[in-house]
C-alpha positions in Angstrom: -81.3 -28.6 -45.6 -81.6 -30.1 -49.1 -80.0 -33.5 -49.7 -76.5 -33.8 -51.1 -76.1 -34.5 -54.8 -73.7 -37.1 -56.3 -73.0 -37.9 -59.9 -74.1 -41.4 -61.1 -73.8 -41.9 -64.8 -76.6 -44.4 -65.0 -79.1 -42.5 -62.9 -81.6 -42.5 -65.8 -81.9 -46.3 -65.5 -82.6 -46.4 -61.8 -86.1 -47.3 -60.5 -87.7 -47.3 -57.0 -86.7 -50.3 -55.0 -83.5 -50.9 -56.8 -80.2 -51.2 -54.9 -77.3 -49.1 -56.2 -73.6 -48.9 -55.3 -71.8 -45.5 -55.3 -68.1 -46.0 -55.8 -65.0 -44.2 -57.1 -64.5 -40.5 -56.5 -68.2 -39.9 -55.8 -68.4 -42.8 -53.3 -65.2 -41.7 -51.5 -66.5 -38.1 -51.3 -69.9 -39.3 -49.9 -68.2 -41.5 -47.2 -65.0 -39.7 -46.3 -65.9 -36.0 -46.9 -69.7 -35.9 -46.4 -69.5 -38.7 -43.8 -72.9 -40.2 -44.9 -74.1 -43.0 -42.7 -76.7 -45.8 -42.9 -80.2 -44.4 -42.9 -79.3 -41.0 -44.4 -80.6 -39.9 -47.8 -78.8 -38.6 -50.9 -79.6 -37.8 -54.5 -78.0 -39.3 -57.5 -78.0 -37.5 -60.8 -76.5 -37.9 -64.3 -76.3 -34.2 -64.7 -78.8 -34.4 -67.6 -82.0 -34.3 -65.5 -82.3 -37.8 -64.1 -82.6 -37.8 -60.3 -83.0 -40.6 -57.8 -83.5 -40.1 -54.1 -81.8 -42.9 -52.2 -81.3 -44.1 -48.6 -78.0 -45.4 -47.5 -78.1 -49.1 -46.5 -74.4 -49.9 -46.1 -71.1 -48.0 -45.9 -67.5 -49.1 -46.2 -64.2 -47.2 -46.4 -64.7 -45.6 -49.8 -68.1 -46.5 -51.1 -71.7 -47.0 -50.1 -74.8 -49.0 -51.0 -78.2 -47.3 -51.1 -81.8 -48.2 -51.9 -83.6 -46.1 -54.5 -86.8 -44.6 -52.9 -87.9 -42.4 -55.8 -86.6 -41.8 -59.3 -87.6 -39.4 -62.1 -86.5 -36.7 -64.4 -86.3 -33.0 -63.7 -87.6 -31.0 -66.7 -85.5 -28.4 -68.3 -86.4 -24.9 -67.2 -87.4 -22.0 -69.5 -86.4 -19.6 -70.7 -82.9 -21.0 -71.1 -80.0 -18.8 -70.3 -76.7 -18.8 -72.3 -73.8 -16.7 -71.0 -71.0 -15.8 -73.3 -68.1 -15.1 -70.9 -65.0 -13.3 -72.2 -62.1 -15.2 -70.7 -61.1 -13.6 -67.4 -57.5 -13.6 -66.2 -56.2 -15.9 -63.5 -58.4 -17.7 -61.0 -61.3 -15.2 -61.7 -62.2 -17.5 -64.6 -63.1 -20.3 -62.3 -65.0 -17.9 -60.1 -67.1 -16.7 -63.0 -68.0 -20.3 -64.0 -68.8 -21.2 -60.4 -71.2 -18.3 -59.8 -72.8 -18.6 -63.2 -73.5 -22.2 -62.5 -74.9 -21.5 -59.1 -77.2 -18.7 -60.3 -78.7 -21.0 -63.1 -76.9 -20.5 -66.4 -77.7 -23.4 -68.8 -74.9 -22.8 -71.2 -71.5 -21.1 -70.6 -69.5 -20.1 -73.7 -65.9 -19.0 -73.3 -65.3 -16.1 -75.6 -61.9 -15.0 -77.1 -62.7 -11.3 -77.1 -60.2 -8.9 -78.7 -59.2 -7.4 -75.3 -58.9 -10.6 -73.3 -55.6 -10.6 -71.4 -55.8 -14.4 -71.0 -55.4 -16.4 -74.2 -56.1 -20.1 -74.8 -53.6 -21.6 -77.2 -52.6 -25.1 -78.1 -52.7 -27.7 -75.4 -53.4 -25.0 -72.8 -56.8 -24.5 -74.4 -57.8 -28.1 -73.7 -56.6 -27.7 -70.1 -58.5 -24.5 -69.5 -61.7 -25.9 -71.0 -61.4 -29.0 -68.8 -61.0 -26.8 -65.8 -64.1 -24.8 -66.7 -66.1 -28.0 -67.1 -64.9 -29.5 -63.9 -65.7 -26.3 -62.0 -69.2 -26.2 -63.5 -69.7 -29.8 -62.5 -68.7 -29.3 -58.9 -70.7 -26.1 -58.6 -73.8 -27.8 -60.0 -73.5 -30.5 -57.4 -73.1 -27.9 -54.6 -76.1 -26.0 -56.0 -78.2 -29.2 -56.2 -78.8 -28.8 -59.9 -80.0 -32.0 -61.6 -79.1 -30.5 -65.0 -75.5 -29.4 -65.2 -74.6 -26.4 -67.5 -73.0 -27.1 -70.8 -69.6 -25.5 -71.2 -68.9 -25.2 -74.9 -65.7 -24.9 -76.8 -63.9 -21.6 -77.2 -66.0 -19.2 -79.3 -64.9 -16.5 -81.7 -66.7 -13.2 -82.1 -68.4 -14.5 -85.2 -69.7 -17.5 -83.2 -71.1 -15.0 -80.6 -72.8 -13.1 -83.4 -74.5 -16.3 -84.5 -75.8 -17.0 -81.0 -77.2 -13.5 -80.6 -78.9 -13.7 -84.0 -80.7 -16.9 -83.2 -81.8 -16.2 -79.6 -85.0 -14.8 -78.2 -83.4 -12.0 -76.1 -79.9 -10.8 -76.9 -78.2 -9.0 -73.9 -74.9 -7.3 -74.4 -73.5 -5.7 -71.2 -71.7 -2.4 -71.6 -71.1 0.3 -69.0 -71.7 3.2 -71.5 -75.1 1.8 -72.7 -78.0 4.2 -72.3 -80.7 1.6 -71.7 -81.0 -0.4 -68.4 -81.2 -4.2 -68.4 -84.6 -3.9 -66.6 -86.2 -2.5 -69.7 -85.7 -5.7 -71.7 -88.8 -7.8 -72.4 -88.4 -11.3 -71.0 -90.3 -14.2 -72.6 -91.6 -17.3 -70.9 -89.8 -19.5 -73.3 -86.9 -19.4 -75.7 -83.3 -18.5 -75.0 -81.7 -15.5 -73.5 -78.0 -14.9 -74.5 -76.0 -12.6 -72.2 -72.6 -11.4 -73.4 -70.0 -10.4 -70.8 -67.0 -8.5 -72.1 -63.4 -8.7 -70.8 -61.8 -6.4 -68.2 -60.7 -4.1 -71.0 -64.2 -3.8 -72.4 -65.9 -4.8 -75.7 -64.3 -3.1 -78.7 -66.3 -0.8 -81.0 -65.9 -3.4 -83.8 -67.4 -6.1 -81.6 -70.3 -3.8 -80.5 -71.0 -3.0 -84.2 -71.1 -6.7 -85.1 -73.5 -7.4 -82.3 -75.7 -4.4 -83.1 -75.9 -5.5 -86.8 -78.0 -8.5 -85.6 -80.1 -6.5 -83.3 -78.2 -6.9 -80.1 -77.9 -3.4 -78.6 -75.9 -2.9 -75.4 -77.5 -2.5 -72.0 -76.2 -1.5 -68.6 -76.6 -3.1 -65.2 -76.5 0.1 -63.2 -74.2 3.0 -62.2 -71.4 0.7 -60.8 -68.9 -1.0 -63.1 -68.7 -4.7 -62.3 -65.7 -7.0 -63.0 -66.1 -9.5 -65.8 -66.2 -12.4 -63.3 -69.2 -10.9 -61.5 -71.1 -9.0 -64.1 -72.6 -12.1 -65.6 -74.1 -13.4 -62.4 -75.6 -10.0 -61.6 -77.2 -9.9 -65.1 -78.5 -13.4 -65.0 -80.0 -12.8 -61.5 -81.7 -9.6 -62.7 -83.2 -11.4 -65.7 -84.3 -14.6 -63.9 -86.0 -12.7 -61.2 -88.5 -11.6 -63.9 -89.2 -15.2 -65.1 -91.2 -18.1 -63.7 -88.0 -19.9 -63.0 -87.6 -17.6 -60.0 -91.3 -16.7 -59.7 
């Protein structure tokens, strides 16, 4: 089984042979929840690519001390994948962020699509965004990802159009599209942008705006997936054709 990951803000500064102390929420989780003991290994990361494999040398009630055995940087993988996720309703929003993080999305963009039932307004917008970011962080640790996905601020349809216009491969999921996702050419580098609409679907006006910058809709298959699961299916289908999963 792969080693457990814990967040350590200064992971980039660690070097082999150095002693490090893991405290706070991460230290408590390592000792109380994961029950790490002297002699066991763990990985520290800053979520931006720095990783350090360490061996526990001392444990107390809510923290531990470890010796760095190996330190380095995990390179960013290509092609990069950005998922524009129309805001799902209820707890399915966190589910979408969790599975997108696990499957390998590099950037997650919450989208205020016209037919979204859930709306982020005022102070609630900040709370929802904080929840998405916390969910991505925890999912990245669970998935042993040294590079955590970026969760951007709330995007408008105009913002999404800009992302599609600048990317290498635009992917707009739509159940009535004639072309399958498997027909899309996948480059070895660059950025893939996947747009996932809300439960009520992408509006004709939104589709027209996307098509105007060359982003024609594609379908996943004969089944209609929910907005919280369509993104992970699409990203998996695309990454399976790249060297990231090769």
